[in-house]
C-alpha positions in Angstrom: -121.1 -34.0 71.6 -118.1 -33.6 69.1 -114.6 -33.2 70.1 -113.0 -33.6 66.5 -110.5 -30.6 66.1 -111.7 -27.4 64.5 -109.8 -24.3 63.5 -111.8 -21.1 62.3 -110.6 -17.8 60.8 -112.9 -15.1 61.7 -113.9 -11.6 61.0 -115.9 -9.8 63.5 -117.3 -6.3 63.0 -119.3 -3.6 64.6 -118.0 -1.7 67.5 -115.4 -4.0 68.5 -112.2 -1.8 68.6 -111.5 0.5 71.7 -113.8 -1.5 74.1 -111.3 -4.2 75.1 -112.6 -6.7 72.7 -109.3 -8.4 72.0 -108.5 -9.0 75.7 -112.1 -10.2 76.3 -111.5 -12.6 73.4 -108.1 -13.7 74.7 -109.6 -14.1 78.4 -112.7 -16.2 77.0 -110.2 -18.3 74.8 -108.1 -19.0 77.6 -110.9 -20.1 80.0 -112.2 -22.7 77.3 -108.3 -23.7 76.7 -108.5 -22.8 73.0 -105.3 -22.0 71.2 -105.2 -19.1 68.3 -105.0 -15.2 68.4 -107.1 -12.0 67.9 -106.0 -8.7 66.4 -107.3 -5.3 65.2 -107.6 -4.7 61.6 -106.9 -1.1 60.3 -110.5 -1.4 58.9 -112.0 -1.2 62.5 -112.6 -5.0 62.6 -111.1 -7.8 64.7 -109.6 -10.8 62.9 -109.4 -14.0 65.1 -108.1 -17.4 64.6 -109.5 -20.1 66.9 -108.4 -23.8 67.4 -109.6 -26.6 69.7 -112.3 -29.2 70.1 -115.3 -28.4 67.7 -117.9 -28.0 70.4 -115.8 -25.6 72.3 -114.9 -23.4 69.2 -118.6 -23.4 68.5 -119.6 -22.3 72.0 -116.7 -19.6 71.4 -118.1 -18.5 68.1 -121.5 -18.0 69.9 -119.9 -16.0 72.5 -117.8 -13.7 70.1 -121.5 -12.2 69.5 -121.6 -10.8 72.7 -118.0 -9.6 73.3 -117.5 -7.2 76.4 -120.1 -4.9 77.6 -119.5 -2.1 75.5 -119.1 -4.0 72.1 -121.5 -4.2 69.6 -121.0 -6.9 67.0 -122.9 -6.7 63.9 -121.3 -9.7 62.2 -119.0 -12.8 62.5 -117.8 -13.9 59.3 -115.9 -17.0 58.7 -112.8 -16.3 56.3 -110.7 -18.6 54.2 -109.3 -21.9 56.2 -106.2 -21.6 57.8 -103.6 -24.0 59.7 -104.5 -24.9 63.4 -103.0 -22.8 65.9 -101.2 -24.0 68.7 -100.3 -22.9 72.2 -101.8 -20.1 74.3 -104.3 -17.7 72.8 -102.6 -14.3 72.3 -103.4 -10.9 71.4 -101.7 -9.7 68.4 -100.6 -6.2 67.2 -102.8 -4.2 64.6 -102.6 -5.4 61.0 
């Protein structure tokens, strides 16, 4: 079990807008005591930054493949590294 800090910058694609994906993501992250944010992109994807203990972040990344009931995730891609997020996980406006 590894508790080293980990921050990931992700692009989640598929049917992830209009299905409550960002709110679900925030609920899951808060339940895991993770920091970061999620926002819709105009492309139809969701972008997220997730920070916390590495095992917990990896668990969250696995959960992102499932999402809420109406979501259909086709890919979860790791983007360029970013600075660690701090504070409560939030939902941001569309970018």
